[in-house]
C-alpha distance (Angstrom), angle and dihedral (degrees) to the residues before:
residue distance angle dihedral
X1 . . .
X2 3.80 . .
X3 3.83 89.7 .
X4 3.81 91.2 52.1
X5 3.81 91.2 51.0
X6 3.80 90.9 47.7
X7 3.79 90.8 49.2
X8 3.80 90.7 50.0
X9 3.80 92.3 50.9
X10 3.82 91.3 48.3
X11 3.81 91.2 49.9
X12 3.79 91.1 48.7
X13 3.81 91.6 51.0
X14 3.82 91.1 47.7
X15 3.80 91.7 51.7
X16 3.78 90.3 47.5
X17 3.79 91.7 51.6
X18 3.82 91.4 47.5
X19 3.78 92.7 50.2
X20 3.80 97.3 42.5
X21 3.82 110.5 99.9
X22 3.74 131.2 169.8
X23 3.79 121.8 -110.6
X24 3.79 87.3 -111.9
X25 3.80 91.1 55.8
X26 3.77 91.5 51.3
X27 3.78 94.9 53.7
X28 3.80 102.1 28.2
X29 3.84 108.3 108.4
X30 3.77 121.0 -132.6
X31 3.81 118.1 -104.1
X32 3.80 92.1 -102.0
X33 3.81 90.4 49.8
X34 3.81 91.4 50.1
X35 3.81 91.2 50.0
X36 3.79 91.4 49.5
X37 3.81 91.7 47.6
X38 3.80 91.0 49.2
X39 3.79 90.7 50.2
X40 3.79 93.0 48.4
X41 3.81 91.5 49.2
X42 3.80 89.6 51.7
X43 3.78 92.4 49.5
X44 3.81 91.8 49.6
X45 3.80 90.2 50.6
X46 3.80 91.8 48.6
X47 3.81 92.8 47.4
X48 3.79 92.2 52.4
X49 3.80 92.3 46.6
X50 3.79 92.3 48.0
X51 3.79 91.3 51.1
X52 3.80 92.1 48.6
X53 3.81 93.7 49.5
X54 3.79 96.0 42.0
X55 3.80 90.8 50.6
X56 3.80 90.5 50.3
X57 3.80 91.2 49.3
X58 3.81 103.0 35.3
X59 3.80 106.4 20.7
X60 3.78 105.2 -147.9
X61 3.81 93.8 -26.9
X62 3.81 98.4 103.7
X63 3.79 140.7 65.7
X64 3.80 126.0 -137.3
X65 3.78 112.4 -170.8
X66 3.79 113.3 -131.4
X67 3.75 117.9 -112.9
X68 3.79 128.6 -21.9
X69 3.80 115.8 -33.5
X70 3.79 131.5 -155.2
X71 3.81 127.0 -132.5
X72 3.79 127.2 -171.2
X73 3.78 100.2 -138.1
X74 3.81 99.7 158.1
X75 3.84 111.3 36.2
X76 3.78 112.2 -163.2
X77 3.80 95.0 18.5
X78 3.80 123.9 118.5
X79 3.80 88.3 -108.7
X80 3.82 104.2 29.6
X81 3.81 98.1 162.0
X82 3.79 138.0 64.2
X83 3.79 132.8 -164.0
X84 3.80 121.2 -129.4
X85 3.79 116.5 -159.0
X86 3.82 97.7 -159.5
X87 3.78 132.6 5.7
X88 3.80 121.8 -173.1
X89 3.81 132.2 -176.2
X90 3.80 117.0 -158.6
X91 3.82 136.2 164.7
X92 3.81 87.8 -102.7
X93 3.79 100.7 45.7
X94 3.77 151.8 -42.8
X95 3.79 115.1 -88.7
X96 3.79 132.5 -160.2
X97 3.80 115.2 -161.3
X98 3.79 127.8 -164.8
X99 3.81 112.1 -162.6
X100 3.80 126.5 -151.3
X101 3.80 124.4 -176.7
X102 3.81 93.0 -158.2
X103 3.79 124.0 150.7
X104 3.79 127.9 -157.3
X105 3.79 132.8 45.4
X106 3.80 112.9 -32.1
X107 3.79 117.1 -157.4
X108 3.82 139.8 154.9
X109 3.80 114.8 -74.9
X110 3.78 127.0 -137.6
X111 3.82 88.9 -118.9
X112 3.83 114.3 76.2
X113 3.79 113.3 -113.5
X114 3.80 93.9 24.4
X115 3.80 137.6 95.5
X116 3.79 129.0 -152.2
X117 3.80 118.7 -126.5
X118 3.80 114.5 -162.0
X119 3.79 118.0 -169.8
X120 3.80 128.1 -152.5
X121 3.79 95.4 -87.8
X122 3.80 90.8 54.4
X123 3.79 97.2 -104.5
X124 3.81 109.4 145.7
X125 3.78 130.8 -162.5
X126 3.77 133.7 174.9
X127 3.79 118.7 -125.0
X128 3.77 131.3 -177.8
X129 3.78 111.4 -92.5
X130 3.82 118.0 -112.3
X131 3.81 87.3 -131.5
X132 3.79 90.5 57.7
X133 3.81 90.0 48.4
X134 3.80 88.9 51.1
X135 3.80 95.8 48.2
X136 3.82 98.8 89.7
X137 3.82 92.0 38.5
X138 3.80 92.9 55.4
X139 3.81 89.9 45.1
X140 3.81 89.9 51.2
X141 3.80 93.3 58.2
X142 3.79 94.0 40.3
X143 3.79 89.8 55.8
X144 3.80 94.5 49.5
X145 3.79 105.5 35.8
X146 3.83 129.0 68.1
X147 3.79 111.1 -79.0
X148 3.81 90.0 -127.1
X149 3.81 88.3 69.9
X150 3.81 107.6 77.6
X151 3.80 115.7 -140.2
X152 3.81 120.9 -161.1
X153 3.78 137.5 167.1
X154 3.78 135.2 -146.3
X155 3.78 138.3 -177.6
X156 3.81 116.4 -128.1
X157 3.81 117.3 -155.6
X158 3.78 101.5 -166.7
X159 3.81 106.0 176.7
X160 3.79 116.1 110.5
X161 3.82 85.7 -139.5
X162 3.81 93.9 58.0
X163 3.80 115.2 107.7
X164 3.79 116.2 -170.0
X165 3.78 125.1 -147.7
X166 3.80 114.7 -124.1
X167 3.81 86.8 -129.4
X168 3.81 92.1 69.5
X169 3.80 121.9 105.8
X170 3.80 113.4 -89.1
X171 3.82 90.1 -117.9
X172 3.81 89.3 67.2
X173 3.80 104.2 86.3
X174 3.74 141.6 -177.8
X175 3.79 113.7 -138.4
X176 3.82 88.8 -102.3
X177 3.81 91.1 55.7
X178 3.80 93.3 59.1
X179 3.85 99.4 87.0
X180 3.81 92.3 52.5
X181 3.82 92.4 44.4
X182 3.81 92.0 52.8
X183 3.81 92.8 46.7
X184 3.81 90.5 49.5
X185 3.81 89.8 52.1
X186 3.79 90.7 49.3
X187 3.81 93.0 48.1
X188 3.80 93.8 47.1
X189 3.82 89.1 54.1
X190 3.80 93.1 51.0
X191 3.81 113.6 131.3
X192 3.82 94.6 25.2
X193 3.83 123.2 110.3
X194 3.81 106.8 -88.7
X195 3.77 118.8 -111.1
X196 3.80 110.2 -104.8
X197 3.79 97.4 -120.9
X198 3.81 97.1 -162.3
X199 3.79 93.2 47.5
X200 3.80 93.8 44.2
X201 3.81 91.9 47.4
X202 3.81 90.9 52.1
X203 3.80 91.3 48.8
X204 3.80 93.3 49.1
X205 3.80 91.1 47.8
X206 3.82 87.7 64.8
X207 3.80 90.8 56.1
X208 3.81 100.4 48.3
X209 3.79 138.0 61.8
X210 3.80 119.8 -144.7
X211 3.81 97.4 175.1
X212 3.79 122.9 123.3
X213 3.80 89.0 -127.5
X214 3.80 92.5 58.4
X215 3.79 91.8 47.1
X216 3.81 92.6 48.7
X217 3.81 92.5 48.0
X218 3.80 91.8 49.0
X219 3.80 94.6 48.5
X220 3.79 91.3 46.5
X221 3.80 89.9 55.5
X222 3.80 96.0 48.5
X223 3.81 91.5 45.5
X224 3.80 92.5 61.7
């Protein structure tokens, strides 16, 4: 009987120890959750900055789609959809932006289509370039919209702790580079018939899906 009581007490203490967690453990997000939160914060920052700069440059004559949008660029394929972080329609072009909230020194990688991110302790890792991620998305719109409407893509590196190598392509931007990049696009389009923003926005709306269901289905596929 004494042994049974002792065993019961030991089991109770073991369960208590297994269940006991610190406050930090309870509220500390998993790595995947932290990465997702960091990405969402970067996208929100980029969206606000895009809106501010487009308003300064175009007044009300532009359209910035809200939130990420989904396109079906490869029907029938294992991964038929793609996610676009930001999509803007202006009188001087249609722009697809891929946002990264990376910190550290960003430089060209030895592997085509990749960039190297080096953190403060010198650890380096290669990551897929935002321009490479944008390639099929830009091609999708170019193939489906009138050729008179220029479509271009850019990668936005929004972290204040991101430092970009001068060797990077000019379409890879820090958040502070965005005003100049937009003005350069506007100036290079000077003399051409302006894009009809309302018409272009309506046409693009037929090619994208902004529903939660589409986003969930896409993210479930890429998470496999």
